[in-house]
Every structure is written in structure tokens, then in C-alpha cells.
C-alpha positions as CSV (number, residue, x, y, z in Angstrom):
1,X,3.9,43.1,-34.5
2,X,1.8,42.6,-37.9
3,X,1.5,39.5,-39.3
4,X,2.9,39.1,-42.8
5,X,1.1,37.0,-45.5
6,X,3.3,34.8,-45.7
7,X,3.5,33.9,-42.1
8,X,-0.4,33.7,-42.1
9,X,0.0,31.3,-44.8
10,X,2.4,29.4,-43.3
11,X,0.4,29.4,-39.9
12,X,-2.6,28.5,-41.5
13,X,-0.7,24.9,-43.3
14,X,0.3,24.3,-40.1
15,X,-2.8,23.7,-38.7
16,X,-3.9,22.4,-41.1
17,X,-1.5,19.4,-41.0
18,X,-0.7,19.5,-37.8
19,X,-5.3,18.4,-37.2
20,X,-4.2,14.9,-37.8
21,X,-7.9,13.0,-37.4
22,X,-8.7,16.1,-39.8
23,X,-11.7,17.2,-37.1
24,X,-11.1,20.8,-37.2
25,X,-8.6,21.5,-33.7
26,X,-5.8,20.0,-32.6
27,X,-6.2,18.4,-29.5
28,X,-3.5,15.9,-27.7
29,X,-5.2,12.7,-29.8
30,X,-3.6,14.6,-33.1
31,X,0.0,15.3,-32.0
32,X,0.4,11.4,-30.7
33,X,-0.8,11.1,-33.9
34,X,1.1,13.0,-36.1
35,X,4.7,12.0,-33.0
36,X,4.1,8.3,-34.5
37,X,3.6,9.0,-38.1
38,X,7.2,11.3,-37.8
39,X,8.7,8.9,-35.8
40,X,8.3,6.1,-38.0
41,X,9.9,8.5,-41.4
42,X,13.4,7.5,-40.6
43,X,13.5,3.7,-39.5
44,X,17.6,4.0,-39.9
45,X,17.1,6.8,-36.9
46,X,18.5,5.4,-33.7
47,X,16.2,5.3,-30.6
48,X,17.1,8.5,-28.6
49,X,16.4,10.6,-32.1
50,X,13.1,9.5,-31.9
51,X,12.2,9.2,-28.8
52,X,13.7,13.1,-28.7
53,X,11.4,13.5,-31.7
54,X,8.5,12.4,-30.1
55,X,9.0,14.3,-26.2
56,X,9.6,17.7,-28.4
57,X,6.0,16.9,-30.0
58,X,4.2,16.3,-27.1
59,X,5.9,19.4,-25.2
60,X,5.3,21.6,-28.6
61,X,1.2,20.1,-28.0
62,X,0.8,21.0,-24.5
63,X,3.0,24.5,-24.6
64,X,-0.5,25.2,-27.7
65,X,-2.9,24.2,-25.0
66,X,-1.2,25.4,-21.7
67,X,-0.9,28.7,-24.5
68,X,-3.5,29.0,-26.6
69,X,-6.1,27.5,-25.0
70,X,-8.8,30.2,-24.6
71,X,-11.5,29.1,-23.3
72,X,-10.7,25.7,-21.5
73,X,-12.2,23.3,-23.7
74,X,-8.8,21.3,-24.1
75,X,-8.5,22.0,-27.1
76,X,-7.2,24.4,-29.8
77,X,-9.2,26.8,-32.6
78,X,-8.6,27.7,-35.8
79,X,-9.2,31.3,-34.3
80,X,-7.0,30.3,-31.0
81,X,-4.2,28.9,-32.8
82,X,-4.1,32.4,-35.2
83,X,-2.7,33.6,-31.9
84,X,0.9,31.5,-32.8
85,X,1.8,33.9,-34.9
86,X,0.9,37.3,-33.9
87,X,2.5,36.6,-30.3
88,X,5.2,33.6,-31.2
89,X,7.3,34.4,-28.0
90,X,4.7,32.4,-26.1
91,X,5.8,29.1,-27.4
92,X,10.0,29.6,-28.9
93,X,11.0,27.0,-26.2
94,X,9.1,23.9,-28.3
95,X,9.2,26.0,-31.7
96,X,13.9,25.5,-31.2
97,X,12.8,21.4,-29.2
98,X,11.3,21.2,-32.1
99,X,13.3,22.8,-34.7
100,X,16.2,20.7,-33.3
101,X,14.8,17.1,-33.0
102,X,13.0,16.8,-36.3
103,X,15.9,18.2,-38.4
104,X,18.5,15.8,-35.4
105,X,15.9,12.8,-37.1
106,X,16.8,13.0,-40.9
107,X,20.9,12.6,-39.9
108,X,20.5,9.2,-38.8
109,X,24.1,8.4,-39.5
110,X,25.0,11.6,-36.6
111,X,27.5,13.2,-39.8
112,X,25.2,16.9,-39.2
113,X,23.9,16.4,-42.7
114,X,20.0,15.6,-43.8
115,X,20.4,13.5,-47.1
116,X,16.5,14.3,-49.8
117,X,15.5,10.6,-49.0
118,X,15.1,10.9,-45.3
119,X,14.2,15.6,-45.4
120,X,11.9,13.9,-47.9
121,X,10.1,10.3,-45.4
122,X,9.7,13.2,-42.9
123,X,8.0,15.6,-45.0
124,X,5.9,13.7,-46.4
125,X,5.2,12.1,-43.0
126,X,4.3,16.2,-41.3
127,X,1.7,16.4,-44.7
128,X,3.5,18.5,-47.0
129,X,2.9,18.0,-50.1
130,X,6.6,16.8,-52.2
131,X,6.6,19.1,-54.9
132,X,6.3,21.5,-52.0
133,X,9.3,19.2,-50.1
134,X,11.3,19.4,-53.2
135,X,11.1,23.5,-54.1
136,X,12.1,23.8,-50.5
137,X,15.1,20.7,-50.1
138,X,16.3,22.7,-52.9
139,X,16.0,26.9,-51.3
140,X,18.2,25.7,-48.8
141,X,20.9,24.8,-51.2
142,X,21.8,21.6,-51.2
143,X,25.6,20.4,-51.3
144,X,27.6,18.3,-54.2
145,X,26.1,15.0,-52.5
146,X,22.0,16.5,-51.8
147,X,22.2,17.6,-48.4
148,X,22.0,20.1,-46.6
149,X,23.3,20.8,-42.9
150,X,20.5,19.8,-39.7
151,X,21.7,23.4,-38.6
152,X,20.3,24.6,-41.7
153,X,16.7,22.8,-42.2
154,X,16.4,23.9,-37.9
155,X,17.3,27.0,-38.4
156,X,14.9,27.3,-41.1
157,X,11.3,25.1,-39.2
158,X,12.5,28.3,-36.6
159,X,11.8,31.0,-39.7
160,X,9.0,29.2,-40.7
161,X,7.1,30.3,-37.0
162,X,7.9,33.6,-37.5
163,X,5.7,36.2,-37.9
164,X,7.5,39.3,-39.8
165,X,9.6,36.8,-42.3
166,X,8.6,36.5,-45.6
167,X,10.7,35.4,-48.9
168,X,11.9,32.5,-47.0
169,X,12.4,29.1,-48.1
170,X,9.4,27.8,-46.1
171,X,7.9,30.1,-47.9
172,X,8.1,27.1,-51.0
173,X,5.8,24.7,-48.5
174,X,3.3,27.5,-49.0
175,X,2.7,27.1,-53.0
176,X,-0.3,25.9,-54.7
177,X,-0.3,24.0,-50.7
178,X,-4.5,23.4,-51.2
179,X,-3.6,22.4,-55.1
């Protein structure tokens, strides 16, 4: 399957954000740094939710290393990472777990809804730009109390990693991403 240009843009952005130390490679330490930042973004979240998110970051990183480290050097280059777009079934379980854990982290009340402040805090901790975050939240169709469903966000994360998808809410994250 040939990925859409939007999917290619999404994967390039994800690589740059997950390279938390900025050395041009994804390594276990990057996922540890990212996990620490994101878990700290919503202090009101319960310990079990925080632990779940941290575990999902670790699984995501471990899965990527297992599946994508073609030369066995213990890190993932941009070229190795590009295969994510081409073959998402290789890490679908890790993405599902990450999507569910991240969306749940935005729901510290446990009512199935994510308010804008928690959404923005989590997305800023990952490294997305605020205007893009706001556009994404709006694209998810918040209710009158400025909240979205946890399931809507989790499904949006899954779509973000699908190579055949274009015109999805997640594409707001790549608009002017290099600006």
C-alpha cells in the first residue's frame, strides 16, 4: 500500500517529536523522556492511568525497536522509521495501547470526556504546536462544555497512523508544522 502524502507528513512529524533528545535517532531514552513529560502534563490523573501511559510509551518504543531496527544498532533511524507508514500492522497493538492510554490520561475524572485544557497540556508535552492542537481539538467536534469523547480521541490517534488515511482531523497537526 502506498501511503498518502498526508500519512508521510504525519510519520515525519512523529519521528521528530519522538526524537526527544534531538540526536536524529529514536532510542529507548527518547521514549523515557517523552513518557516523563507527558505523564507529568496532567497531575490530576490517577497513578494507575499514569502508569498505563508510561507502560504504553515503553511498549511502543520496544515494539518499534523490535520491528524496525533493521541494522540491530539499538536505535531507529529516520529511514527505518519510514517503514512504519508502509507496514502499520507490524505495530498496531502498540498503537492501540498508546491511543487508549493517552486518551484516558486526558480524562482524570473518568467520565469518558476530555476537556480542552487536559488535551492541550498532553499534546504540548508531546511537542505539537499549540495552533495545530487547537485546530485538532476543534476538528474532533467538542460539545457545549468544550469536551470530546475519550473514544473520539483514541480513534483519531489510530487514524493518524494509517497510511491510507487523508483528510482526517489528525492532519491538522502537520499543517505548518515546520513553521
